[in-house]
N, C-alpha and C positions, 0 to 999 in steps of 0.2 A: 259145323263151325269149329275152328281150332279152339282148344282150351288154353287159356292164358292164366298163369299163376305167377305172382311176384315172390321172389325169394332173395334173401340177403346172402351174398357170398362172403363179403368182408365188410368191416364197419364203414368203408368208404365207397362201396360199390353195390349197386342194385342190378340184378339180372332178372329177366323173365324167361319163361319157357312156353312154347306152343307145340302141342301135339298135332302133327300134320297128317298122320296116317299110322297104320300098324307098323311099329318098328322105326318110325320116322319122327324126329323131334328137332325143333329149332331152339337153341339157347341164345337168346338175344343179349347183346352187351356182355358177353361172357368173358372175353379176353381183355384184360386191363390195358390201358394206354401204354404203360411201361412194357408189358409183354408184347404188345403190337410192335413197339419200337425195336425191342430185342429181336423179334422174328424178322423184321425187315433187314436189320444188320446181319443177322445170321445167314439169311439167303445171300446177301451181298458178299459176305466173307467167303462162304463156301463156293459160290458161283465164280467169283473172281479168282479164287485159289485153285480152280480145277478146270481151267480153260482147255478145250481140245478133247475132253472126254466125250465119247459118244453118248448123246442123250442128256448131257449136263452142260448147259451153256452159261455164258456170262449173264449176270442178272441185268438184262436190258430194261430195267424199270425205273432208272433214274432220269432226271430231267435232261432233255436235250438229246437222248440217245434213242436208237431204234430198239426193237424188242424181239425176243424169241418167246413163243408162247409157253414153253415149258422147260423144266429141268428136273432132275431126279435126285433123291436120296435113296440109297439102299436097293438099287436094282440088282436082283440076285443074278441075272444073266451076265452082268458086267461087274466083276470084282473090283474094278478101278473106281467105281462110283462110291463115294463115302457112305457110311451107314447113316441111318436116321439119327439126328442129334438127340441126345437124352432129353433136352428141354422139350422137344416136340413129342417124344414118347410119353413123358410125364403129363403134358397137357392133354393129349388125346386120351390117356388112360383115365384121368380124373373126369374128363367130360363124359366118357362112356359110363363111369360109375354113377355120376349124377343123373344121367339119362335113365339108367336102369331103375332108379327110384321111382320113375314115372312110367316106364315101359317094362312091364314084368317079363316079357318074352324077348327082350333085346339081348343077344349073346354078348359075351365079353370079347375083347380084342386086344392083342398086343401088336402094335404096328412095327412092320419091318420094311415098309416102302412108303415113300412120300412123293407124290407128284406135285410139283410147284408150277402153277400157271399164272400168267399175267395177262389181263384183259385191258387194253388201253381204252381210255374214255371215248376216243373218236370212233373206234371200229371194233371194240371188244365184243366178241360173241362166239358161241360154239353151238352147233346143231345138236339135236336129240341123239343121245347115245346111252349105252349101258356100260357099267363097270362090272364085269362078270365075276362071279364067285364060284370057282371051280371046286371048292371044297364042299359046297352044298350046305354049309353051316349057317349061312346068312350073316357072316361076320361083318360088323358095321363099318361103314366109311365115315371118317370124321373129317369134315370139310370146314376149314377156317377161312374167313374173309377179312381182308385188311385193305383200307384205302377208300376208294369210291364205292358206292352201292352197286350191287349187281341184281338184275332182274332174273331170277332163277325160275325156270319152268320145269314141271315134272308130270309124269303120268303113271299112276299106279297100274300094276298088272291087271289086265282085263278091262281097264277103263279106256274110253275113247276120247274123253275131254281132258285137255291140259289144265293144270292148275299153276298158279304162279305165286311167288313170295319175294319180297324185296329184302335183300340181305345187306346189312350195314356193316361198317368197319367194327370188328370185335365180335361179330356173330359167329356161332358155330352151328353147322347143320350136321345132323347124324342120321344116317339111314342104314338099317340092317334088318335082319329077320325077314319078314314077308316083303319089306320094301327094298331089300338089298339090290335087286335087279331092276329098279325103276328106270324108265327112260327119262333123261333129264338133259338140260342145256342152259346156256346163258344167252338171253336175247338182247340185252342192253346194259350198258354201264351208265349210271347216273352220277352227276357231280355232287358229292356230299362228303368229301374227305374231311375228317376232323382237323381243324387248323393246327392244334398242337402236334399231331402226327406229321403233318407236312413240315412244320417248323423244325422238328427233331430229326427228320430223316431225308427231306428233299425228295420224297417218293414221287415219281412221275404220275401224272393224272391217269388213274386206272385202278383196277382191282387186283390185288395179289391174293391168290387162292391156293391154299395148301390142302391136299387130299391125302390123309393118312389111312393106310390099309394094312391088314396083317392077318394073323391066324388066331 
């Protein structure tokens, strides 16, 4: 069973964490509403400002528009793509540091790449896949979820049975070390977007998911 502990991040915010496996932890309610709003506008700004770059599309996650499932920050093979914004680097670094207090063997990570995905409420899903770590260090992935809830499934190395966890707006999932190469996917998006987030951003019904990776 996952271990759940309540910890206070700021005087106005309560977060919990759950250990999901070796090197894998869920930080519930970790990203404040203000930061969620800032991230939505950050993606909106950079996506709209860099139309036409390979692998970096307009942010089709606003109401009434179609969508593309991904865009990138910091793709090394394409120097035209903007670097990872400092706001995201700081958020990921802080999340990893807090996770290391509970996972002694979780490596550190400095993000240089961010894959931004959007899963619409009506049909958002992605099949089981791995994010490979060619360095062999087990450098963690920091995955941020904003908007509707996502049903996240995963399978640890050597296991045959899938596990699942529901990820809400503001949750951060970290997996590294022995869990770095887990098979994982999203099977369903469930309607649960916080009303203040919708009112502030007009975010289209779906889940905005940022995956930060590095060295």
